[in-house]
N, C-alpha and C positions, 0 to 999 in steps of 0.2 A: 554776438552778431557784428558783422562788419559793414563798412561803407558800401561794399559791392552789393550787399543785400538791400541796403537802403536805396541805392540807385536803381536796383531792379524793381523794388516796390514803387518807386517814383515813376519809372517808365511805364508801369502798368496802371498808374493812376490810383494806387493803393496808398493814399495820402496819410491816413492814420498810422498804418504800419511803418511807412517811411519816417514819419515824425518820431515814432517810438524808437526806432533803431538809431536815428540821428541823435536823439536825446541821450540814449545809452552811450553812444560813441563819445558824445561831448563830455560826459562824466569821466570817461577813461583817458581822455586826450590831454596831454601836457603842452603840446606845441601851440603857441599863440596864433600863428597863421592858420594852422589847420582848424583850430577852434573857431576862428572867424569864418572860415569857409563853411564849416558845419552850421554855424548860426545862420549864414546866408541861405543854405539849403533848407533849414527849418522854416525860415521866413517864407521862402518860395512855396514850400509844401503847405504851410498854413494858408497862404493866399489861395492856392489852388483848391484847398479844402473849404474855402469861403469863410475862414476865420480871420476876417480882415483886420480887426483891431489888434489881435494878438500878432498877426504877421507884421503890422506896422511897428509894434513894440520891439519885436525881435530885430527887425532891420534897423530901426533907429538906434538901438543899443549897440548893434554891430558897427554901425557907421561911427558912432562916438568912439568906440574902442579903436577902430581902424584909424581915425583921425589922431587919437592920442598916441598911437604907436607909429604914426607917419607911414602907414601901409597904403600908399596912394592907389595902387592897382586894385587892391581888394575894395577900397572905398569906391573906386570907379564902378566895379561890378555891383556893389550894393546900390549905388545911385542909379545905375541902369535898371536894376530890378525894381527899385522904388518908382522910377519913372514909368516903367511898364505897368506897374500896379495902378499908378495915378491915371494913366491913359485908359486902362480898363474901367476905372471908376468914373471916367468922364471929366476928370480934373485936368484940363489941358494946360493951363498955365503952370501948375505945379509939376506936371509931367515934363513940360518943356524945360523948366528950370533944372530939374534933376538930370535930365538927359544932356543938357549943356555941360554940366559938371562931369558926367560920364564921358562925354566927348573930349573934354579937356584932358582927362586922365588917360582914357583908353585909345583916343585917336578916332579916326574915321573907319571903325570896324563895321562890317556889314550889319551886325546887330544894332549898333548905335544909329547908323544912318537909316536903317529901316524904321526904327522906332521914331526918330525925328521926322521922317517923311510922313509917317502915320499921324503924328500930332498935327502937322501942317494940313494934311488932307481932311482930318476930322474937324479941325477948326474952321476950314473953308466951307464945310457943308452945313 
């Protein structure tokens, strides 16, 4: 099974299937950058599947690895994902902190700015 099949399952909201395919791909992958990107995808799918604790674990482990390998762009994507998760959970301060890191790394991308503006809106209400 390939990453295209996992992405297809993800787009259909078939989280368990996507997670299974991503985990199989992770076992076969030797490239560190691709492995980190797969871990990020697994974390997102777990979050979407309401497996919050496991999603946090996957993303935290991926963030540590990205930091140790100095892969700042991947770390920015992980922090953006973590920030969005924290926002969904109503943890505004943690969301803001993680999104600030994402902004430092990724810049003022639409995803980052949208997430930060959402934090500000939800804190104000």
